[in-house]
N, C-alpha and C positions, 0 to 999 in steps of 0.2 A: 705708667702701668706696664709697659712692655719690658722695662728693666726688672721688674719684680717677678715676672713669670719664670725665667730660668732659675732664679733663686728658690722660688716656691717649688718648682719641679724637682730640683736637687734635694731640697729638704724632704719632700715626700718620698723620693727614692731612698734616701738615707734612712728615714724612719721605717720604711717597709723592710729594708734589709736588716736593720738591727732591732726590730721590735720583738723578735723571738727571745725569750729569756735565756735559752741555752746558748744562743749565738753571742748575745751581748755579754753574758757573764764570763765567757771564756775567750775573750778577744786576744789575749797573749798567745794562746796555743794556735789560734787561727793565723796569726802573723808568722808563726814558725812552721806552718804546714808546708811540707815539701823540702824543708831545709835539712840537710843531713846533720846528724849530731856527731860531734868529735869526742871520742872516748879514749883517746890515747894520751900518754903523758906529754906535757909541754916540752918543746924543744929547748935545749940549753946549748949555749955556745953560738958560734957564727953559723947561721942557717945556710949561707952560700958555700960553706965547706963540706956540708953533709951530702951523702949520696941520695939520689932520687930513685924511687921504685915505682914502676908503672905496670899495670896489668893490661896488656894489649897483645893482640895476635901478631902485629907487625909494628916496628918502630924504626924511624930514620931520623937522625939528627944532623943538623948543619951548625955545629957550635961556632960561635955563640949566638947565631942569628935566629934559628927556629928549630922546631922539632915536630915531626908528624908521627902520630901513633893511632 
């Protein structure tokens, strides 16, 4: 009986979380919540030869080891 209690508890928690129709119906959008979308064209060619643009107040690089910005 002791082994079934955590499984029962996990099942009850999962059913409580996903019992709402709005939440269960739109699970794909929940998984992508907070993930930024990429709306630029795909990169062509060797990506290591292309320049890198950073938006930062301060940037310092120690090529090829690290960069702080």
